[in-house]
C-alpha positions as CSV (number, residue, x, y, z in Angstrom):
1,M,-52.3,252.8,108.1
2,I,-55.6,254.1,106.7
3,P,-58.9,252.7,108.0
4,Y,-61.1,251.0,105.4
5,F,-64.2,252.8,104.4
6,Q,-66.2,252.9,101.3
7,L,-68.3,255.7,99.8
8,Q,-70.2,254.8,96.7
9,V,-73.1,257.1,96.6
10,L,-74.1,260.5,98.1
11,Q,-77.7,261.3,98.6
12,L,-78.8,264.8,97.6
13,G,-82.4,264.5,98.9
14,S,-83.9,261.8,96.8
15,I,-81.2,262.1,94.1
16,P,-78.3,259.6,94.3
17,I,-74.9,260.9,93.2
18,Q,-72.2,258.5,92.2
19,V,-69.0,259.4,94.1
20,W,-66.7,258.3,91.3
21,G,-68.5,260.3,88.7
22,L,-68.7,263.3,91.0
23,F,-64.9,263.3,91.5
24,V,-64.1,262.7,87.8
25,S,-66.4,265.5,86.8
26,A,-64.8,267.8,89.4
27,G,-61.4,266.8,88.1
28,I,-62.3,267.5,84.5
29,L,-63.7,271.0,85.4
30,A,-60.6,271.9,87.5
31,A,-58.2,270.8,84.8
32,A,-60.0,272.7,82.1
33,W,-60.1,275.8,84.2
34,F,-56.4,275.6,85.1
35,A,-55.4,275.0,81.4
36,A,-57.5,277.9,80.2
37,R,-56.0,280.1,83.0
38,Q,-52.5,279.0,82.0
39,A,-53.2,279.7,78.3
40,A,-54.4,283.3,79.1
41,R,-51.3,283.8,81.3
42,T,-49.0,282.9,78.4
43,G,-50.8,284.9,75.7
44,L,-52.8,282.1,74.2
45,S,-56.6,281.8,73.8
46,A,-58.5,280.6,76.9
47,D,-61.6,280.2,74.7
48,K,-59.8,277.8,72.4
49,V,-58.7,275.7,75.4
50,W,-62.3,275.5,76.6
51,S,-63.4,274.5,73.1
52,A,-60.7,271.8,72.8
53,A,-61.6,270.5,76.3
54,F,-65.2,269.9,75.3
55,G,-64.3,267.6,72.5
56,M,-61.4,266.0,74.5
57,V,-63.8,265.0,77.2
58,I,-66.1,263.3,74.8
59,W,-63.4,261.4,73.0
60,A,-61.6,260.6,76.3
61,F,-64.7,258.7,77.4
62,V,-64.9,257.0,74.1
63,G,-61.3,256.0,74.3
64,A,-61.6,254.9,77.9
65,R,-64.5,252.7,77.1
66,L,-62.9,251.1,74.0
67,V,-59.7,250.2,75.9
68,H,-61.7,248.8,78.8
69,V,-63.8,246.7,76.4
70,F,-61.2,245.5,73.9
71,G,-58.0,245.7,76.1
72,Y,-59.2,244.2,79.4
73,F,-62.5,242.4,79.2
74,W,-63.1,241.3,75.6
75,D,-63.6,237.7,76.7
76,Y,-66.7,238.9,78.5
77,Y,-68.0,241.5,76.0
78,S,-67.5,239.2,73.0
79,V,-70.2,237.0,74.6
80,V,-72.6,239.8,75.5
81,P,-71.6,242.6,73.1
82,W,-74.8,244.6,73.9
83,D,-73.3,245.3,77.4
84,I,-70.7,247.5,75.7
85,L,-73.3,250.2,75.6
86,K,-74.2,249.9,79.3
87,V,-71.7,252.7,80.3
88,W,-73.8,253.4,83.4
89,Q,-72.5,250.2,84.9
90,G,-69.0,251.6,84.8
91,G,-65.9,250.3,82.9
92,F,-63.5,253.0,81.8
93,S,-59.7,252.9,81.3
94,A,-57.7,256.0,82.3
95,A,-55.0,255.2,79.8
96,G,-57.6,254.9,77.0
97,G,-59.1,258.2,78.1
98,L,-55.7,259.8,77.8
99,I,-55.2,258.4,74.3
100,G,-58.7,259.5,73.2
101,G,-58.3,263.0,74.5
102,L,-54.9,263.4,73.0
103,L,-55.9,262.2,69.6
104,Y,-58.8,264.6,69.6
105,F,-56.5,267.5,70.6
106,I,-54.2,266.7,67.7
107,Y,-57.1,266.9,65.3
108,F,-58.4,270.1,67.0
109,A,-55.0,271.8,66.9
110,R,-54.5,271.0,63.2
111,R,-58.0,272.2,62.3
112,R,-57.6,275.5,64.2
113,S,-53.9,275.9,63.2
114,L,-52.9,276.2,66.8
115,D,-49.3,276.4,68.2
116,F,-49.5,272.7,69.0
117,W,-46.8,272.4,71.6
118,R,-47.6,275.6,73.5
119,Y,-51.2,274.6,73.9
120,L,-50.4,271.0,74.7
121,D,-48.1,272.3,77.5
122,C,-51.0,274.2,79.0
123,I,-53.2,271.1,78.9
124,A,-50.4,268.9,80.3
125,M,-49.8,271.3,83.2
126,A,-53.4,270.9,84.1
127,F,-53.6,267.2,83.7
128,P,-52.1,266.2,87.1
129,L,-54.7,268.4,88.9
130,G,-57.6,266.8,87.2
131,Y,-56.1,263.3,87.5
132,A,-55.4,263.7,91.2
133,I,-59.0,264.8,91.9
134,G,-60.5,262.0,89.7
135,R,-58.4,259.3,91.3
136,L,-59.7,260.3,94.7
137,G,-63.0,259.0,93.5
138,C,-61.3,255.7,92.7
139,F,-59.9,255.6,96.2
140,L,-63.3,256.3,97.9
141,I,-65.0,253.5,96.1
142,H,-61.9,251.2,96.4
143,D,-62.1,249.8,92.9
144,H,-58.3,249.3,92.5
145,P,-57.1,247.2,95.5
146,G,-53.4,246.5,95.3
147,T,-51.0,244.0,96.9
148,L,-50.9,243.2,100.6
149,S,-48.6,245.7,102.4
150,S,-47.5,247.1,105.7
151,F,-46.8,250.5,104.2
152,V,-47.9,253.5,106.2
153,L,-50.4,254.5,103.5
154,A,-51.8,251.1,103.0
155,V,-55.5,250.7,103.5
156,R,-56.9,248.2,106.1
157,Y,-59.1,246.1,103.7
158,P,-61.3,243.4,105.3
159,D,-58.9,240.7,104.0
160,G,-55.7,242.5,105.1
161,S,-53.9,245.8,104.6
162,R,-53.3,246.6,101.0
163,H,-52.0,249.3,98.7
164,D,-54.9,251.2,97.2
165,L,-53.9,252.1,93.7
166,G,-56.5,254.9,93.4
167,L,-54.8,256.6,96.4
168,D,-51.3,255.9,95.2
169,L,-52.1,257.4,91.7
170,S,-53.8,260.4,93.3
171,L,-50.9,261.1,95.6
172,S,-48.5,260.8,92.7
173,A,-50.6,263.2,90.6
174,W,-50.7,265.8,93.5
175,L,-46.9,265.6,93.8
176,M,-46.7,266.0,90.0
177,F,-48.9,269.1,90.1
178,V,-46.8,270.6,92.8
179,V,-43.6,270.0,90.8
180,V,-45.3,271.6,87.7
181,L,-46.2,274.7,89.8
182,L,-42.6,275.0,91.0
183,L,-41.2,274.6,87.5
184,R,-43.6,277.3,86.3
185,R,-42.7,279.5,89.2
186,F,-38.9,279.2,88.8
187,G,-38.6,278.2,85.2
188,G,-41.1,280.5,83.6
189,S,-40.7,281.4,80.0
190,R,-37.1,280.1,80.0
191,L,-38.3,276.5,79.6
192,P,-38.7,275.3,76.0
193,A,-42.0,274.3,74.4
194,R,-43.0,270.7,75.0
195,F,-41.1,270.7,78.3
196,Y,-44.1,270.4,80.5
197,S,-45.9,267.9,78.3
198,S,-42.7,265.7,78.3
199,V,-42.4,265.8,82.1
200,V,-46.1,265.0,82.6
201,F,-46.3,262.1,80.1
202,I,-43.0,260.5,81.3
203,W,-44.1,260.9,85.0
204,Y,-47.5,259.4,84.2
205,G,-46.0,256.5,82.3
206,L,-43.4,255.6,84.9
207,T,-46.0,255.8,87.7
208,R,-48.4,253.5,85.9
209,F,-45.5,251.1,85.0
210,F,-44.2,250.7,88.6
211,L,-47.6,250.5,90.2
């Protein structure tokens, strides 16, 4: 089993750096870089991927906040609605972020007349890389403790060994990324458009459902 430890903040001199935000930022950059690289590799525009990524990040955070507020904690925010704006206190839903980012990409692709499915495949292939890195931040701050367990990858929480859903989601995403790389290596251009996006979204949905 994994020993329990918690890492909330890193100190860079006198500057505190939030670990969750650091890993999420690193995941976003890694995913955008990989998607742009994949676009260039397949004859698409890397610049358009970077442009899409900028707007997707903004709307992903908007979607993540809205789902957190209205989907999970509306009983609280309906009493103190001004706290909705206190994003520095945390409170974001990964599923809401996915929805917000995807809705913006649909808008962006239509506005720029992009080959929607080919560009979406590039982004989908990069998604598990960014998600895996970002969820490591969740694991380090332990904000998603799961059920009590004797599983070899359970974390020894103070109140007993538990699944850590941040770790489980990260490991699933790393495995998904390896599968995507293998499919790209051996499938290449023979795979149809929307294949990668279908694999990634189905995998993501099933993982969230079972966890």
